[in-house]
BALOBA-1460 file (C-alpha; in Angstrom, 3 decimals):
// residues 66
<rec num="1" residu="m" x="0.000" y="0.000" z="0.000"/>
<rec num="2" residu="q" x="2.909" y="2.334" z="0.720"/>
<rec num="3" residu="f" x="4.105" y="1.977" z="-2.878"/>
<rec num="4" residu="f" x="0.789" y="3.178" z="-4.295"/>
<rec num="5" residu="k" x="0.835" y="6.162" z="-1.944"/>
<rec num="6" residu="a" x="4.355" y="6.988" z="-3.163"/>
<rec num="7" residu="l" x="3.218" y="7.225" z="-6.799"/>
<rec num="8" residu="i" x="1.538" y="10.599" z="-6.180"/>
<rec num="9" residu="p" x="4.579" y="12.473" z="-4.794"/>
<rec num="10" residu="g" x="6.770" y="10.794" z="-7.422"/>
<rec num="11" residu="a" x="4.490" y="12.008" z="-10.211"/>
<rec num="12" residu="i" x="4.277" y="15.536" z="-8.803"/>
<rec num="13" residu="l" x="8.062" y="15.760" z="-8.434"/>
<rec num="14" residu="t" x="8.546" y="14.487" z="-11.987"/>
<rec num="15" residu="f" x="5.993" y="16.859" z="-13.468"/>
<rec num="16" residu="v" x="7.443" y="19.940" z="-11.759"/>
<rec num="17" residu="v" x="11.125" y="19.203" z="-12.409"/>
<rec num="18" residu="s" x="10.523" y="18.057" z="-16.002"/>
<rec num="19" residu="t" x="8.446" y="21.138" z="-16.763"/>
<rec num="20" residu="l" x="11.075" y="23.512" z="-15.374"/>
<rec num="21" residu="m" x="13.922" y="21.820" z="-17.230"/>
<rec num="22" residu="g" x="11.945" y="21.198" z="-20.407"/>
<rec num="23" residu="r" x="10.879" y="24.813" z="-20.794"/>
<rec num="24" residu="a" x="14.565" y="25.734" z="-20.752"/>
<rec num="25" residu="h" x="14.994" y="23.339" z="-23.728"/>
<rec num="26" residu="s" x="17.098" y="20.926" z="-21.702"/>
<rec num="27" residu="t" x="16.923" y="17.132" z="-21.993"/>
<rec num="28" residu="g" x="18.328" y="16.742" z="-18.505"/>
<rec num="29" residu="g" x="21.176" y="14.487" z="-19.609"/>
<rec num="30" residu="w" x="20.566" y="11.008" z="-18.216"/>
<rec num="31" residu="l" x="17.060" y="12.072" z="-17.056"/>
<rec num="32" residu="q" x="15.931" y="11.951" z="-20.715"/>
<rec num="33" residu="i" x="13.194" y="14.568" z="-20.503"/>
<rec num="34" residu="h" x="10.858" y="14.342" z="-23.502"/>
<rec num="35" residu="h" x="8.016" y="16.521" z="-24.744"/>
<rec num="36" residu="y" x="4.873" y="14.383" z="-25.061"/>
<rec num="37" residu="f" x="1.545" y="15.294" z="-26.650"/>
<rec num="38" residu="i" x="-1.811" y="13.819" z="-25.608"/>
<rec num="39" residu="q" x="-4.833" y="15.155" z="-27.488"/>
<rec num="40" residu="e" x="-2.959" y="18.289" z="-28.546"/>
<rec num="41" residu="q" x="-1.838" y="19.049" z="-24.972"/>
<rec num="42" residu="g" x="1.921" y="19.060" z="-24.540"/>
<rec num="43" residu="f" x="3.836" y="18.289" z="-21.371"/>
<rec num="44" residu="y" x="7.343" y="17.272" z="-20.379"/>
<rec num="45" residu="w" x="7.996" y="13.917" z="-18.714"/>
<rec num="46" residu="s" x="10.910" y="11.740" z="-17.630"/>
<rec num="47" residu="w" x="10.378" y="8.079" z="-16.800"/>
<rec num="48" residu="v" x="13.804" y="7.894" z="-15.171"/>
<rec num="49" residu="l" x="12.979" y="10.783" z="-12.835"/>
<rec num="50" residu="f" x="9.564" y="9.251" z="-12.102"/>
<rec num="51" residu="a" x="11.171" y="5.959" z="-11.025"/>
<rec num="52" residu="i" x="13.738" y="7.750" z="-8.849"/>
<rec num="53" residu="g" x="11.141" y="10.072" z="-7.268"/>
<rec num="54" residu="t" x="8.712" y="7.236" z="-6.586"/>
<rec num="55" residu="g" x="11.460" y="5.085" z="-5.072"/>
<rec num="56" residu="l" x="12.597" y="7.947" z="-2.856"/>
<rec num="57" residu="a" x="9.049" y="8.677" z="-1.681"/>
<rec num="58" residu="w" x="8.455" y="4.963" z="-1.053"/>
<rec num="59" residu="m" x="11.590" y="4.654" z="1.084"/>
<rec num="60" residu="i" x="10.646" y="7.755" z="3.089"/>
<rec num="61" residu="m" x="7.168" y="6.329" z="3.724"/>
<rec num="62" residu="i" x="8.605" y="2.973" z="4.791"/>
<rec num="63" residu="i" x="11.102" y="4.379" z="7.318"/>
<rec num="64" residu="t" x="8.722" y="6.847" z="8.992"/>
<rec num="65" residu="p" x="7.079" y="5.466" z="12.130"/>
<rec num="66" residu="k" x="3.349" y="4.950" z="12.040"/>
C-alpha cells in the first residue's frame, strides 16, 4: 500500500522538475526529458525521474514510524 501512496509524490516531483527543465529546452542528460503530446496538450515527462522520485518517496514512507 505504501508503494501506491508513493506514486503521487513521485508524479508531482517528476511533473514539476521536467516542466522547469523542459521549458529551458534541456533534456536533462541522463534524465531523458521528452516533450509528449496527448490530445494536442503538450507536457514534459521523464520516466527515469519518475522511477527515482517514486522510489525515494516509497523509502521515506517505509522508514517513517506509524
